[in-house]
KOLMARTOR-920228 format. One record per residue (C-alpha): x, y negated, z negated; residue in one letter. Coordinates in steps of 0.5 Angstrom, whole numbers, plus 2048, in hexadecimal, padded with zeros to 3 digits. Each point is the difference from the previous one (the first is absolute). Layout:
XYZA ...
//
This chain:
6E081381AM 7FB7FB803R 8037F97FCN 8077FF804I 8047FA7FEY 8067FD803L 8057FB7FEC 8057FE805G 7FF7FE807L 808801802G 802805806A 7FF8067FCL 7F97FE7FDG 7FD7FE806T 801807803I 7FC8037FAY 7FB7FA801V 7FF802807R 7FF8077FFH 7FC8007F9L 7FB7F9802A 7FB805804P 7FF8047F9L 7FF7F97FCG 8077FE7FEL 8007F97FDR 8067FB800V 8017FD7F9V 8037F9801A 8007F97FDD 7FC7FB803A 8057FC804V 802807803R 7F9802802I 7FF7F9803A 806801804R 7FF807803Y 7F97FE802R 8027FA803A 806803804E 7FE807800G 8038077FFV 803804806R 803807801V 803801807N 7FC7FB803G 7F98027FDE 7FC7FB7FBA 7FE8047F9L 7FA7FE7FDA 8018007F9L 7FC7FF7F9N 8047FC7FBY 7FF8007F8L 8027F97FDA 8017FE7F9P 7FA8007FCG 7FC804805E 7FC8067FDT 801807803A 8008077FDP 8068037FDP 805803805A 800808801D 8077FE804L 8057FA800I 805800805I 8067FB7FEV 8047FD806A 8037FA7FEV 8077FD800K 8048017F9G 7FF7F97FEQ 7F9800801Q 7FE8057FBL 7FF7FC7FAP 7FA7FC804E 7FE807803A 7FF8037F9V 7FB7FA7FEE 7FC800806L 7FF808800L 7FF8007F8R 7F87FE801P 7FF807804Y 8048057FCV 7FB8057FDG 8018067FCP 800804806E 8047FC805T 806803803V 8067FB802I 805802806L 8067FB800S 803800807V 8057FB7FEM 807800801N 8058027FAG 7FF8047FAI 7FD7FB7FBS 7F97FF803S 7FD8067FDE 8037FE7F9E 7FD7F9800I 7F9802803L 8008057FAG 8027FB7FBA 7FA7FC802A 7FB805801F 8028077FDG 805805803P 7FB805801E 7FC7FC806K 807800804L 802805805L 8077FF803Y 8007FF807A 8047FD806F 800800808A 805802805V 801800807Q 7FC7F9801V 8037FC805D 7FB7FA7FFA 8027F9802V 7FC7FA7FDR 8007F9803T 7FB7FB7FDG 7FA8047FFH 801805806E 8038077FFV 803804805R 8028077FFF 800807804S 8018047FAL 7FB8007FAP 8058047FCG 7FE8057FBT 7FE7FF7F9T 8048047FBV 7FC8007F9F 7FE8047FAG 8018017F8E 8078007FEA 800808801R 7FB803805N 8018087FFA 7F8800800A 7FC7FA803I 7FC7FC7FBS 7F97FE802P 8027F9801R 806801805V 7FB805804A 7FB7FA800A 8057FB803V 802806805Q 7F9800802A 7FF7F9801L 8067FF804F 7FF806804A 7F97FD802K 8037F9801A 806804805G 8057FE7FBL 806806800K 8028027F9T 8058047FCR 8008027F9V 8068037FDP 8018047FAE 8057FC7FDD 7FE7F9802M 8057FC7FBL 805803804R 7FD7FE807E 7FF7F97FDL 8077FF7FEW 802803807W 7FC7FA804K 8037FB7FBF 807802802M 7FE800807L 7FE7F97FFN 8067FE7FCV 804803806G 7FD7FD806I 7FC7FA7FEN 8057FC7FDQ 805802805L 7FB7FE806S 7FF7F97FCA 8087FF800V 802802807L 7F97FE803R 800807803A 7FA803803P 7FF8087FFY 804801807G 8067FE7FDI 7FF8057FAF 7FF805806H 8077FF803G 8057FD7FBS 8048057FCD 8037FA7FCE 7F97FE7FEL 7FE8077FER 8068007FBE 7FE7FA7FDL 7F98037FFV 8038067FDR 8047FB7FBL 7FA7FC7FEA 7FC8077FFC 8058037FCR 7FF7FB7FAE 7F9802800V 801807800V 8057FF7FAA 7FB7FC7FCV 7FA805802A 8048067FDQ 8027FC7FAR 7F87FF7FFK 7FF807801G 7FD7FF807I 802806805D 8037FC805L 806803804R 8067FE804E 7FD804806D 7F97FC7FFD 8047FA803I 801803807E 7F8801801K 7FF7F9801I 803800807F 7FB804803P 7FB7FC7FDI 8037FA803I 801803807G 7F9801801T 7FF7F87FFL 8007FC806G 8077FD801P 7FD7F9801E 7FC8007FAQ 8027FD7F9K 8008027F9T 7FB7FB7FBS 8067FD7FDM 8037FE807L 7F97FD802Q 8007FC7FAD 8067FD801V 7FF7FE807E 7F97FD7FEA 8037FC7FAG 7FC8047FBR 8048027F9P 802807800T 7FF8067FBE 8078017FFV 7FF8007F8E 7FC806802L 806804803F 8077FE7FFG 7FE7FC7FAG 7FD8067FCT 806804802V 8047FB7FDM 7FC7FF7F9A 7FF808800L 808801801G 8017FB7FAR 7FB8037FCE 803807801L 8077FF801D 800801807V 8057FC805A 7FC7FD806T 8057FB803P 7FD801807V 7F97FE7FEN 8037FB7FCE 8037FD806V 7FA801805L 7FB7FD7FAT 8047FA800R 8017FF807M 7F8800801I 7FF7FC7FAR 8047FA804V 7FC802806I 7FA7FF7FCD 8027F97FDE 8017FD807R 7F9802802L 
//
């Protein structure tokens, strides 16, 4: 994989750029953002990154790999920015939050181009164009089922290994994707409402029980959709959160504190919508979602 393009220079996207830029990665963005990045610089752990950009109208070869790391509300714009660079053999890897970006990207470019993916155990914090992190995390990705490793999964594995990025390819990727979605529903939303960094999740039994209540609704929805998510999967969240620095914060809490719109519709909003569709009660997520919508209204 030689032609590697990325859209989305948030905290997570910047970590991928830091590792993959030496291998030729180019950042796809609109002209205004590119001008701002060039003027203000993009820094990771105090180090200025030398980046190559692709603006609308610039020609470039079709991508071998596209990494999509934008916020949920930015995805329609990203689709149009990326459209000129999607070719017959392009592989698209969305590391966005939630469970809907693959469906949207698949509708735009063809579902056969998509691999499912998410990142876990990342403690990145973004302030302006400065990102700081101590844990770059692991990219969990693959086809929906991975009893055998497909050639394109193997190609991404090799690329990420060369870049020093850790990966894991589970056999049942859809189950893993829904597990990460459940983690975000339980942790991100409560962190935003309570202004709680990870350290509070480490030590509060009451908060951990609130996480369980929100996550049980995800389990119920997932099972109704035929996803093998179970009650005991909720407990696997807490050891992961325990590895993150107590002062570090979820992306949703960072958004609230920075006055940026949150991705609540990707989390509780999705749980509510699926609950209505599948006749599953989701009262906890309805309360959390409506509370965060109020926070968003006040930004």
